[in-house]
C-alpha positions in Angstrom: -7.4 25.2 -12.8 -6.5 23.3 -9.7 -9.3 24.9 -7.8 -12.0 27.3 -8.9 -11.0 29.7 -6.2 -8.3 30.9 -8.5 -11.0 32.7 -10.5 -11.7 34.9 -7.5 -8.2 36.2 -7.6 -7.5 36.3 -11.3 -7.7 40.0 -11.6 -5.4 40.6 -8.7 -3.0 38.1 -10.1 -2.9 39.8 -13.5 -2.0 43.1 -11.8 0.9 41.5 -10.0 2.0 39.7 -13.2 2.4 43.0 -14.8 4.9 43.9 -12.1 6.5 40.5 -11.6 7.3 40.0 -15.3 10.6 41.7 -14.7 11.8 38.6 -12.8 12.6 36.8 -16.0 14.2 33.4 -15.5 15.7 30.8 -17.9 13.3 28.1 -19.0 14.7 24.7 -18.0 13.4 21.7 -19.9 11.0 19.9 -17.5 11.6 16.6 -19.3 13.3 15.1 -22.3 10.2 12.9 -22.9 7.7 13.9 -25.6 4.2 14.9 -24.4 1.5 12.7 -25.7 -1.5 13.9 -27.6 -4.2 15.1 -25.2 -6.5 12.4 -23.9 -10.2 12.5 -24.2 -12.0 14.2 -21.3 -14.0 11.1 -20.7 -13.3 7.5 -21.6 -15.4 4.5 -20.6 -13.6 2.3 -18.1 -12.7 -1.2 -19.4 -15.0 -4.0 -18.7 -14.9 -5.8 -15.4 -13.3 -8.1 -14.5 -9.9 -7.0 -15.8 -7.9 -9.5 -17.9 -4.9 -11.1 -16.2 -5.8 -9.9 -12.7 -2.6 -11.4 -11.2 -2.6 -9.1 -8.2 -5.6 -11.0 -6.7 -3.4 -14.0 -6.1 -0.2 -12.6 -4.5 1.2 -10.9 -1.5 3.1 -7.6 -1.8 6.0 -6.3 0.2 6.5 -2.6 0.7 10.2 -1.4 0.5 11.7 1.9 1.4 14.8 1.5 -0.7 16.9 3.9 1.5 16.4 1.6 4.5 16.3 -1.9 3.0 19.9 -3.0 2.2 23.1 -1.0 1.4 25.4 -2.7 -1.1 28.3 -0.3 -1.2 28.8 0.9 2.4 27.6 4.5 2.0 24.9 4.0 4.6 22.0 4.3 2.1 20.0 1.4 0.8 20.1 0.9 -3.0 18.8 -1.2 -5.9 21.8 -3.6 -5.7 21.1 -4.1 -2.1 17.5 -5.3 -2.9 18.9 -7.6 -5.5 21.2 -9.2 -2.9 18.1 -9.9 -0.7 15.6 -11.0 -3.3 16.0 -14.7 -2.3 14.9 -13.7 1.2 11.7 -12.4 -0.3 11.2 -15.2 -2.9 13.9 -17.6 -4.1 11.8 -18.5 -7.2 11.4 -22.1 -6.1 7.8 -22.9 -4.9 9.0 -26.0 -3.2 11.1 -24.2 -0.7 9.6 -22.5 2.4 12.5 -20.6 3.9 11.8 -17.5 1.9 8.9 -15.1 2.6 7.0 -16.2 -0.5 5.9 -12.7 -1.7 5.3 -12.2 -5.4 5.0 -8.4 -5.6 7.1 -5.5 -4.4 6.0 -1.9 -3.9 8.9 0.5 -4.0 8.4 3.8 -2.2 9.6 6.8 -4.4 12.6 6.1 -6.5 12.8 9.4 -8.4 15.4 12.1 -7.7 14.3 14.2 -4.7 15.8 16.7 -2.3 14.2 14.9 0.7 15.1 11.5 2.2 11.6 10.1 1.6 11.3 11.1 -2.0 7.7 12.3 -2.0 8.8 15.6 -3.6 9.9 14.6 -7.1 12.5 16.6 -9.1 12.5 14.4 -12.2 9.9 11.8 -13.2 12.0 10.2 -15.9 15.0 9.1 -13.9 16.0 7.3 -10.6 17.5 8.7 -7.5 21.3 8.5 -7.8 21.5 7.6 -4.1 19.8 4.3 -5.1 21.8 3.6 -8.3 21.4 4.0 -12.0 18.5 3.2 -14.4 20.5 0.2 -15.5 20.6 -1.0 -11.9 16.9 -0.6 -11.6 16.3 -2.5 -14.8 18.6 -5.2 -13.4 16.4 -5.3 -10.3 13.3 -5.7 -12.5 14.9 -8.6 -14.4 16.2 -10.4 -11.3 12.8 -10.0 -9.6 11.1 -11.4 -12.7 13.3 -14.5 -12.6 11.8 -15.2 -9.1 8.3 -14.5 -10.1 8.2 -11.1 -8.4 6.4 -8.1 -10.1 7.4 -4.6 -9.1 5.2 -1.5 -8.8 6.6 1.9 -8.0 5.2 5.0 -6.1 3.7 7.5 -8.5 3.6 11.0 -6.9 1.5 13.2 -9.2 -0.5 15.5 -6.9 2.6 17.7 -6.4 6.3 18.1 -7.2 9.3 19.5 -5.4 9.9 23.2 -5.5 13.2 22.2 -7.0 11.6 20.5 -10.0 12.5 22.4 -13.2 8.8 22.9 -13.9 8.3 24.9 -10.7 11.6 26.7 -11.1 10.3 28.0 -14.5 6.8 28.5 -13.3 8.0 31.2 -10.9 8.2 33.5 -13.9 4.6 34.5 -14.7 5.5 34.7 -18.4 6.6 31.1 -18.5 4.6 28.5 -20.3 5.0 26.5 -17.1 3.4 29.1 -14.8 0.0 27.6 -15.2 1.3 24.1 -14.3 0.8 25.2 -10.7 -1.9 27.2 -8.9 -1.2 30.8 -8.1 -2.9 33.7 -6.4 -2.0 37.3 -6.0 -3.2 37.3 -2.4 -3.6 34.6 0.2 -7.1 33.2 -0.4 -7.7 32.7 3.3 -9.1 29.3 2.5 -7.7 26.5 4.7 -6.5 23.2 3.3 -8.4 19.9 3.4 -7.5 19.3 7.1 -7.7 23.0 8.0 -4.0 23.6 7.5 -2.4 26.5 5.6 -2.3 25.4 2.0 -1.0 28.7 0.4 2.6 29.7 0.4 4.3 32.9 -0.6 6.9 32.7 -3.3 9.9 35.0 -2.7 10.7 35.2 -6.4 7.4 36.6 -7.7 5.6 37.5 -4.5 2.6 35.3 -5.5 1.0 32.6 -3.4 1.1 29.0 -4.6 -1.1 26.1 -3.6 0.5 23.2 -1.8 -1.6 21.1 0.6 1.2 19.2 2.2 3.8 21.9 2.8 5.6 24.7 1.0 8.2 22.3 -0.5 5.5 20.4 -2.4 3.5 22.7 -4.7 0.4 21.0 -6.1 0.2 20.5 -9.9 -2.7 22.2 -11.7 -4.7 19.4 -13.3 -7.1 21.9 -14.8 -4.3 22.6 -17.3 -4.5 19.9 -20.0 -0.7 20.0 -20.4 -0.3 18.7 -16.9 -2.6 15.8 -17.5 -0.9 15.0 -20.8 2.5 15.0 -19.1 1.3 12.5 -16.4 0.1 10.2 -19.2 3.6 10.5 -20.8 5.2 9.6 -17.4 2.9 6.6 -17.1 3.7 5.3 -20.5 7.4 5.8 -20.0 7.6 3.6 -16.8 5.2 0.9 -18.2 6.5 0.7 -21.7 10.1 1.8 -21.7 11.2 0.8 -18.2 8.9 -2.2 -17.6 7.4 -1.7 -14.2 4.2 -3.7 -13.6 2.2 -0.8 -12.2 2.0 2.0 -9.6 0.9 2.8 -6.1 -0.7 6.3 -6.4 0.2 8.7 -3.7 -2.3 11.2 -2.3 -5.0 10.3 -4.9 -7.7 12.4 -3.3 -6.4 15.8 -4.1 -5.7 16.2 -7.8 -8.6 18.6 -8.4 -10.6 20.8 -6.1 -13.8 22.7 -6.6 -14.0 25.9 -4.6 -13.6 25.1 -0.9 -13.9 21.4 -1.7 -10.4 20.2 -2.1 -10.6 16.5 -1.9 -12.6 13.6 -3.6 -14.1 15.9 -6.2 -15.9 14.5 -9.2 -13.1 15.9 -11.4 -10.5 13.8 -9.5 -12.5 10.7 -9.7 -13.2 11.2 -13.5 -9.5 11.8 -14.1 -8.6 8.5 -12.6 -11.2 6.7 -14.7 -9.7 8.2 -17.8 -6.2 7.4 -16.6 -7.1 3.8 -16.1 -8.4 3.5 -19.6 -5.1 5.0 -20.8 -2.7 2.7 -18.9 -4.8 -0.4 -19.7 -4.5 0.4 -23.4 -0.7 0.3 -22.9 -0.7 -2.8 -20.8 -3.9 -4.5 -19.9 -2.2 -6.4 -17.0 -0.8 -3.3 -15.4 -1.8 -2.9 -11.8 -2.5 0.3 -9.8 -3.4 0.7 -6.1 -4.5 4.0 -4.7 -3.9 5.8 -1.4 -7.3 7.1 -0.7 -7.1 7.7 3.0 -10.6 8.2 4.1 -13.8 6.3 5.0 -14.9 3.3 3.0 -17.9 5.0 1.4 -15.7 7.7 -0.1 -12.9 5.3 -1.0 -15.3 3.1 -3.0 -16.0 6.1 -5.4 -12.5 5.5 -6.8 -13.2 1.9 -7.6 -13.4 2.4 -11.4 -10.3 4.5 -11.5 -7.7 2.1 -10.1 -7.4 -1.7 -9.8 -7.3 -1.7 -6.1 -7.5 0.7 -3.1 -5.9 0.5 0.3 -8.4 -0.1 3.2 -7.2 2.2 5.9 -10.3 1.6 8.1 -9.7 -2.2 8.0 -6.1 -1.8 9.2 -7.4 0.2 12.1 -10.2 -2.3 12.8 -7.8 -5.3 12.7 -5.2 -3.8 15.0 -7.8 -2.5 17.5 -9.9 -5.6 17.2 -6.9 -7.7 18.2 -5.8 -5.2 20.9 -9.1 -5.0 22.8 -10.0 -7.9 21.7 -13.1 -7.6 19.6 -13.4 -10.2 16.7 -16.8 -8.8 15.7 -15.2 -5.4 14.8 -12.8 -7.2 12.4 -15.5 -9.3 10.8 -17.9 -6.4 10.3 -15.2 -4.4 8.7 -14.4 -7.1 6.1 -18.1 -7.6 5.4 -18.6 -3.9 4.9 -15.7 -3.8 2.4 -17.0 -6.7 0.5 -20.4 -5.0 0.1 -18.5 -2.4 -2.0 -15.9 -4.6 -3.5 -17.5 -8.1 -4.0 -14.7 -9.2 -6.3 -12.0 -8.6 -3.7 -10.3 -5.8 -5.5 -9.0 -4.0 -2.4 -5.7 -4.0 -0.6 -5.0 -4.8 3.0 -2.2 -4.0 5.4 -1.5 -3.5 9.1 0.8 -0.5 8.9 2.9 1.4 6.4 5.5 4.2 6.2 3.1 6.8 7.5 1.7 4.9 10.5 2.9 3.5 13.8 4.5 0.1 13.4 2.3 -2.8 14.6 4.7 -4.0 17.2 4.9 -0.6 18.8 1.1 -0.3 18.8 0.9 -3.6 20.6 3.6 -2.3 23.1 5.9 -5.2 22.2 3.3 -7.9 22.7 4.4 -10.5 20.1 1.3 -12.7 20.7 -0.9 -9.9 19.4 1.4 -9.3 16.5 1.0 -13.0 15.6 -2.7 -12.8 15.7 -3.0 -9.6 13.7 -0.8 -11.2 11.0 -3.0 -14.3 11.0 -6.1 -12.3 10.4 -5.0 -10.2 7.5 -2.8 -12.8 5.8 -5.8 -15.3 5.7 -8.4 -12.7 4.8 -9.8 -11.3 1.5 -8.0 -8.7 -0.5 -4.5 -8.1 -1.6 -2.1 -8.1 1.5 0.8 -5.6 1.7 3.6 -6.3 4.2 5.6 -3.3 5.3 9.3 -4.2 5.4 10.4 -5.3 8.8 6.9 -6.1 10.0 7.6 -9.8 9.6 10.3 -9.6 12.3 8.5 -7.2 14.6 10.4 -4.1 14.0 9.3 -1.2 16.2 8.6 2.4 15.3 6.7 5.4 16.5 6.4 8.9 15.0 8.1 11.0 13.8 8.1 9.5 10.3 11.9 8.9 10.2 11.5 6.4 13.1 8.9 4.5 11.1 11.4 4.0 8.3 14.6 2.9 10.0 17.1 0.5 8.4 16.1 -3.1 8.1 17.4 -5.3 10.8 19.1 -8.3 9.1 21.5 -9.4 11.8 22.6 -8.6 15.4 26.1 -7.5 14.1 27.5 -4.1 13.2 25.0 -1.9 11.4 22.3 -4.6 11.8 23.6 -6.2 8.6 22.1 -3.3 6.7 25.4 -1.5 6.0 29.1 -1.7 6.5 29.2 2.0 6.9 27.3 4.6 8.9 23.5 4.2 8.3 21.6 7.2 7.1 19.4 6.9 10.1 20.3 5.0 13.3 19.0 1.4 13.5 16.6 0.6 16.2 18.3 -0.1 19.6 16.7 -3.6 19.8 18.4 -4.8 16.6 20.6 -7.2 18.5 17.5 -9.2 19.5 15.1 -8.4 16.7 16.6 -9.3 13.4 16.2 -11.8 10.5 19.1 -14.0 11.5 17.8 -14.5 15.1 14.3 -15.6 13.8 15.4 -17.4 10.6 15.4 -20.9 12.1 13.1 -20.3 15.1 9.8 -22.2 14.6 7.9 -19.9 17.0 9.2 -16.7 15.6 7.1 -14.0 13.9 9.2 -14.4 10.7 8.4 -18.2 10.6 4.7 -17.4 10.9 4.8 -14.9 8.1 6.6 -17.3 5.9 4.2 -20.1 6.7 1.0 -18.0 6.2 2.2 -16.5 2.9 3.1 -19.9 1.5 -0.3 -21.3 2.6 -2.0 -18.3 0.9 0.0 -19.0 -2.2 -1.1 -22.7 -2.1 -4.8 -22.3 -1.3 -6.9 -20.1 -3.5 -9.7 -20.1 -0.8 -7.4 -17.9 1.3 -7.0 -15.5 -1.5 -10.3 -15.2 -3.3 -12.7 -17.5 -1.5 -15.9 -16.6 0.1 -15.6 -15.1 3.6 -18.3 -16.5 5.8 -18.3 -15.8 9.6 -19.5 -18.4 12.0 -21.4 -17.4 15.2 -19.3 -18.4 18.2 -20.4 -19.0 21.7 -17.1 -17.5 22.9 -17.1 -13.7 22.1 -13.3 -13.5 21.8 -13.0 -16.2 19.2 -12.4 -15.2 15.5 -14.2 -18.0 13.4 -14.3 -17.8 9.6 -15.2 -20.2 6.8 -13.3 -19.6 3.5 -14.7 -21.5 0.5 -13.7 -21.6 -3.2 -14.8 -24.5 -5.4 -13.7 -27.7 -3.7 -11.4 -25.9 -1.2 -13.0 -25.5 2.3 -11.0 -23.9 5.0 -11.9 -22.8 8.6 -9.9 -20.1 10.4 -10.0 -20.0 14.1 -8.1 -17.6 16.4 -8.3 -16.9 20.1 -7.8 -13.1 20.3 -7.7 -13.2 24.1 -4.8 -13.6 26.6 -7.1 -16.1 28.4 -8.0 -19.7 27.7 -11.4 -20.2 25.9 -13.3 -23.2 27.2 -16.2 -25.1 25.7 -16.6 -23.0 22.6 -19.1 -23.9 19.9 -19.5 -22.4 16.4 -22.6 -22.3 14.2 -23.6 -21.0 10.8 -27.1 -20.7 9.3 -26.2 -21.1 5.7 -23.2 -22.1 3.6 -22.4 -23.8 0.3 -21.6 -27.0 2.2 -23.6 -30.1 3.1 -22.8 -33.5 4.5 -19.9 -34.8 6.5 -16.3 -33.4 6.3 -13.1 -34.8 7.8 -10.6 -32.4 9.2 -7.0 -31.9 8.0 -4.8 -29.6 10.1 -3.0 -27.0 7.9 -1.9 -24.6 10.6 -1.9 -25.0 14.4 -2.0 -28.0 16.7 -5.2 -29.6 17.9 -7.7 -32.5 17.5 -11.1 -31.7 15.8 -14.0 -34.1 15.2 -15.6 -34.2 11.8 -18.1 -31.5 10.7 -21.7 -32.3 9.7 -23.5 -29.6 7.7 -27.2 -29.8 7.0 -28.7 -29.9 3.5 -29.4 -26.2 3.9 -25.7 -25.5 4.6 -26.2 -25.0 8.3 -24.0 -26.1 11.2 -25.3 -26.0 14.7 -23.2 -25.7 17.8 -20.2 -27.6 16.6 -17.9 -28.3 19.6 -14.4 -27.1 19.3 -11.6 -28.6 21.5 -12.4 -28.1 25.1 -9.5 -25.6 25.7 -8.2 -23.1 23.1 -5.0 -21.6 24.4 -4.5 -17.8 24.6 -3.8 -16.4 21.1 -3.9 -19.9 19.5 -4.7 -20.1 15.8 -5.8 -22.8 13.5 -6.4 -23.3 9.8 -8.5 -26.4 9.1 -9.1 -28.0 5.7 -12.4 -29.9 5.4 -12.4 -32.8 3.1 -15.6 -34.6 2.1 -15.9 -38.0 3.9 
């Protein structure tokens, strides 16, 4: 059962079933794919670290297909449109730096759906015809692979659309699919996880079904082994037959509930651990990242069930830490995360399709957007860039305005479409677009390109130790990143004011002796660094003036 509260209403439900059985409906096939044999109730997770953990070394780019690029003039983005723009993301040549340099793409839902966003799936084994055909999608996978880009897709398994054939059949209480969802004869009067109404009356059978997000998204019943088996079949289909490299798991917290507890239950966490063992047996290098939107301590409980987890608290801490400014808030957040995920298996971002865009949060302040990008693109974890973030696209709620068409040019349709876009482009597209920033050295796009390429080049930025200095200037962000013989220092003035006479110190580090400075990013003159035998550095003097929002990446080379 989805939640044990069903038991409380079982007798009432049986009474209603007796009456509702007259509403007989045809049984549509939910899928043409075979259901796999049931998986064990518990499987030990694979040993850590995972083989071929390629995700630790790349930057991902989140794409809403509908809004990225329209290839045929119907106003809707599509797979062919993404193919046309792949060289913008990565041209496949590591020696060029006029592409973004990303090596992973997360595609928001690509399955057929009655909604524009796609988070209510009607068919798990095909693609949305608005976006193209399965052949188009496979071509996208192949073209991305040529450029060294791996693609993961959204996997929405907590719920389906009410228009999914499973739910259509499940409305008949005599159907084999009835128990694929959670039903009650009467409204249980138990609120959902955030105190919303989670029970919805079905007009066909007069029963109530459970759906935590809204009535159009009925939750699947993971207490039914057939549901779990089907999700395993879906997983295998996309990994083995289609060839995606993994999944972003939507709404991971809510698969099972236990009485009034409807999120983060031990059954949900165990299910993901079993699922991980299943997909790793299919493809040991498959990658999954989970949406577990809660505090760090709870999020960490899912660490054995997926390869990575999004750090929602960190995103908030970076943005607010830059806004205030408060570097210590950012540093503490990273340190807290690393206490739970010492291998760096967590994913970072500034905003996504559910949250206010960064430029809007900063009220159009491009300097703050530059600093926020610097912090998370040089920090630990696996960064995810939300499409358009790299050019400073704006967007406030409602959700449609967070997902507007990509602004490629200042021309008609913002270069997104030759037709009428499905959603109006932002009014600022004539000024804020890729073409306008493409060759501008001070643009946000240029910064994103530079930082992503530096991250690709220097492993210390990806997986190196993250060691904060103590700074005499409270609004300075000072970090030491070290891996093997790579030694990098990150410095950023988070303030709109000049910082004068700043010093940095550290009590211990893996360094000792004298190091010369090579400037990798920024413009300034720094004297050599002298670390003690114990790895300490005491009151090293930075340049006398650090300009507002100025950033540096220094490489230290042994003298």
